[in-house]
C-alpha positions in Angstrom: -6.3 4.4 -3.9 -5.4 3.1 -7.3 -6.0 5.0 -10.5 -5.3 4.0 -14.1 -5.4 5.0 -17.7 -8.0 2.8 -19.4 -8.0 3.3 -23.1 -7.0 6.9 -22.6 -9.5 7.7 -19.9 -8.9 8.2 -16.2 -10.4 5.5 -13.9 -10.3 4.6 -10.3 -9.6 0.9 -9.8 -11.8 -0.5 -7.0 -11.0 -3.2 -4.5 -12.7 -5.8 -6.7 -10.4 -4.8 -9.6 -13.1 -3.1 -11.7 -12.8 0.4 -13.2 -14.9 3.5 -12.5 -14.7 6.2 -15.1 -13.8 9.4 -13.2 -15.3 12.0 -15.6 -18.7 10.1 -15.5 -18.7 9.5 -11.8 -17.8 13.1 -11.0 -20.4 14.4 -13.6 -17.7 16.3 -15.4 -16.0 17.8 -12.4 -12.7 16.1 -13.3 -11.4 15.5 -16.8 -11.1 12.1 -18.5 -7.5 13.0 -19.3 -5.2 10.8 -17.0 -2.4 13.3 -17.1 -4.6 16.3 -16.2 -5.6 14.9 -12.8 -2.2 15.7 -11.3 -2.8 19.5 -11.6 -5.8 19.0 -9.3 -4.5 16.1 -7.2 -5.6 17.4 -3.8 -9.1 18.2 -4.9 -9.3 14.9 -6.6 -8.2 13.0 -3.5 -10.8 14.8 -1.4 -13.6 14.0 -3.9 -12.5 10.4 -4.3 -12.4 9.7 -0.5 -15.8 11.3 0.1 -17.8 9.9 -2.8 -19.8 6.7 -3.1 -18.5 5.4 -6.4 -20.8 3.5 -8.8 -20.2 -0.1 -9.7 -17.2 -0.5 -11.9 -16.6 -2.4 -15.1 -14.3 -5.3 -15.9 -11.3 -4.5 -18.1 -8.2 -6.1 -19.6 -4.7 -5.1 -18.5 -3.8 -4.9 -22.2 -6.1 -1.9 -22.5 -4.2 0.1 -19.8 -1.9 3.0 -20.7 0.7 4.7 -18.5 -0.9 6.4 -15.5 1.3 9.4 -16.3 1.3 9.3 -20.2 2.6 12.8 -20.9 4.7 14.3 -18.1 6.6 17.5 -18.7 9.7 16.1 -17.1 11.0 12.6 -16.8 13.9 12.2 -14.5 15.8 9.0 -13.8 18.4 8.2 -11.1 21.3 6.0 -11.8 23.4 3.8 -9.5 20.9 4.3 -6.6 21.4 0.7 -5.3 24.9 -0.1 -4.0 24.9 -3.6 -5.6 24.0 -2.1 -9.0 26.8 0.5 -8.7 29.2 -2.4 -7.9 28.1 -4.5 -10.9 28.4 -1.4 -13.2 31.9 -0.7 -12.0 31.2 2.6 -10.3 31.6 4.0 -6.8 28.2 4.4 -5.1 27.1 8.1 -5.1 27.3 10.0 -1.9 25.8 13.4 -2.6 23.3 12.8 -5.4 22.9 9.9 -7.8 23.7 10.6 -11.5 20.5 11.9 -13.0 19.5 11.7 -16.6 16.3 12.2 -18.6 14.1 9.8 -20.6 12.0 11.3 -23.3 8.2 11.1 -23.0 7.7 9.6 -26.5 9.2 6.4 -25.1 6.4 6.0 -22.5 3.9 3.2 -22.9 1.5 1.2 -20.8 2.1 -2.0 -18.9 1.4 -4.7 -21.5 3.2 -4.0 -24.8 5.4 -5.3 -27.6 8.7 -3.6 -28.0 10.7 -3.5 -31.1 14.4 -4.2 -30.5 16.8 -1.7 -32.1 18.8 -3.4 -34.9 22.3 -4.6 -33.9 21.7 -3.2 -30.4 22.4 -4.5 -26.9 19.0 -4.0 -25.2 19.0 -4.3 -21.4 16.4 -4.4 -18.6 16.1 -2.2 -15.4 13.1 -2.6 -13.2 12.3 0.5 -11.1 9.9 2.0 -8.7 8.6 5.1 -10.4 7.3 8.2 -8.5 4.7 10.6 -9.9 4.6 14.1 -8.5 1.2 15.4 -7.2 1.8 19.1 -6.7 4.4 21.9 -7.3 7.5 20.7 -5.5 10.5 23.1 -4.9 12.9 22.9 -2.1 11.0 20.5 0.0 12.4 18.6 3.0 12.7 14.9 3.2 10.0 14.9 5.9 7.6 16.7 3.6 8.4 14.9 0.4 5.8 12.1 0.5 3.0 14.8 0.8 4.1 16.1 -2.6 3.9 12.7 -4.3 0.7 11.5 -6.0 1.8 7.9 -5.9 4.0 5.2 -7.3 3.9 2.8 -10.2 6.1 0.1 -11.8 8.6 1.1 -14.5 11.2 -0.4 -16.8 14.1 1.8 -17.8 14.8 -0.3 -20.9 18.3 0.6 -22.2 20.1 0.1 -25.5 23.7 0.0 -24.2 25.5 0.6 -27.5 23.7 3.9 -28.1 23.9 4.8 -24.4 27.7 4.3 -24.1 29.1 5.1 -27.6 30.7 8.4 -28.6 33.0 10.8 -26.8 30.4 11.1 -24.1 27.5 8.8 -23.0 24.1 9.2 -24.6 22.0 8.2 -21.6 18.8 9.9 -22.6 18.8 8.7 -26.2 19.9 5.2 -25.4 17.0 4.8 -22.9 14.3 6.5 -25.1 13.6 4.3 -28.1 9.9 3.7 -28.7 8.4 1.6 -25.9 11.5 1.9 -23.7 9.6 3.5 -20.7 6.6 1.2 -19.9 4.8 2.2 -16.7 1.8 0.9 -14.9 -0.4 -0.9 -14.4 -1.7 1.6 -11.8 -0.7 4.6 -9.8 -1.0 3.6 -6.1 -1.1 6.1 -3.3 1.3 5.7 -0.4 -1.5 5.2 2.1 -2.6 2.1 0.1 0.8 0.4 0.7 1.9 -1.4 3.8 5.2 0.4 3.9 5.9 2.8 0.9 9.6 2.9 1.8 10.1 -0.8 1.7 8.7 -2.5 -1.4 10.0 -5.6 -3.1 10.7 -5.2 -6.8 12.0 -7.5 -9.5 11.7 -8.9 -13.0 12.0 -12.1 -14.9 12.8 -13.1 -18.5 10.8 -16.1 -19.9 10.1 -17.1 -16.3 13.7 -16.8 -15.1 14.2 -14.3 -12.3 17.0 -11.8 -13.2 16.4 -9.0 -10.7 15.1 -8.8 -7.1 15.5 -6.1 -4.5 13.8 -3.9 -2.0 13.4 -0.2 -2.0 14.6 0.0 1.5 18.1 -0.5 0.0 17.9 2.6 -2.2 21.0 4.8 -1.4 18.7 7.8 -1.8 15.3 6.9 -0.6 12.2 8.3 -2.4 11.9 11.2 0.1 15.6 11.9 -0.1 15.6 11.8 -3.9 12.6 14.1 -4.3 14.1 16.5 -1.7 17.5 16.7 -3.4 16.1 17.0 -6.9 13.6 19.7 -5.8 16.5 21.7 -4.3 17.9 22.1 -7.8 14.8 22.4 -10.0 11.0 22.7 -9.5 9.2 19.4 -9.9 5.8 19.9 -11.6 2.5 18.0 -11.1 2.6 14.8 -13.2 6.4 14.7 -13.5 7.9 11.2 -13.4 10.9 10.1 -11.5 12.5 6.7 -12.1 14.2 6.0 -8.8 16.9 3.5 -9.8 17.3 -0.2 -10.4 18.7 -3.0 -8.2 21.5 -5.4 -9.3 21.0 -8.0 -12.0 21.0 -6.1 -15.3 22.3 -7.8 -18.4 25.3 -5.5 -18.8 26.6 -6.5 -15.3 26.6 -10.2 -16.0 29.4 -12.5 -17.1 28.9 -13.2 -19.9 26.7 -10.2 -20.6 23.1 -10.9 -21.6 20.8 -8.9 -23.9 17.1 -9.1 -24.7 16.3 -11.1 -27.8 13.4 -11.7 -30.2 10.5 -13.4 -28.4 11.7 -12.7 -24.9 9.0 -11.9 -22.4 10.0 -9.5 -19.6 7.7 -9.4 -16.5 8.4 -6.7 -13.9 6.7 -6.2 -10.6 6.6 -4.0 -7.5 5.0 -5.3 -4.4 1.5 -3.9 -3.9 1.5 -2.0 -7.2 1.3 -4.6 -9.9 3.3 -5.9 -12.9 4.4 -5.0 -16.4 4.7 -7.5 -19.3 6.9 -6.6 -22.4 7.3 -8.9 -25.3 10.4 -8.1 -27.5 10.4 -8.4 -31.3 13.4 -8.2 -33.7 
């Protein structure tokens, strides 16, 4: 199943890529609020799988918002691909990846314009993003996927000067400028993917491929990451987890490369869809 946030309303995206309004199709049983559905995720899945949906309507990707627009917690894993740890100059983590937060005000939908911070070094990091579907605390790896609503495409856009300046790094602030957390286009459930633990992801700038990887190469897989995070703090319905980026970011290049005015960044995850960000000075 694919769900989306269409102009602020929850929709199911059908096999023919049309949108069915959930509130209308359920006759008010479920809210139109895309974020609210995660509090009732199991009920919603049962209803959606047993209901004959009406015909959907065509839509434009530019009208989509994030499928999780207002999570209570946004967690992000760093150095979760060995090659990215190498290009960043760090040892690969062995117990838990470094975890930081991104602030929810930075969340946008899949097709956006992003204002570049003045005098900044703005970088790209394509990621598989997980959205939690029910209260999750101290779950095992074997049980982790059953607590996940689905996955989406994310970009952990990062302003490196802010992130790394000062006596201690400012990871959260450097990665939370307006528009720095685009997600979408859809939330896709694991059963709709051929292999949810092995998905290709990557991104390009102005048509030039800059990142390509597979989630099978995550040091901490999606189930392992959810299990280890939930051993420390409860994960709440609708929470978002950025799972890490593969190698190929601008900071790790020689010479280093940063996003510039007019650049178009296109990011994808196999079976989920793509993001398109245009950057403006």
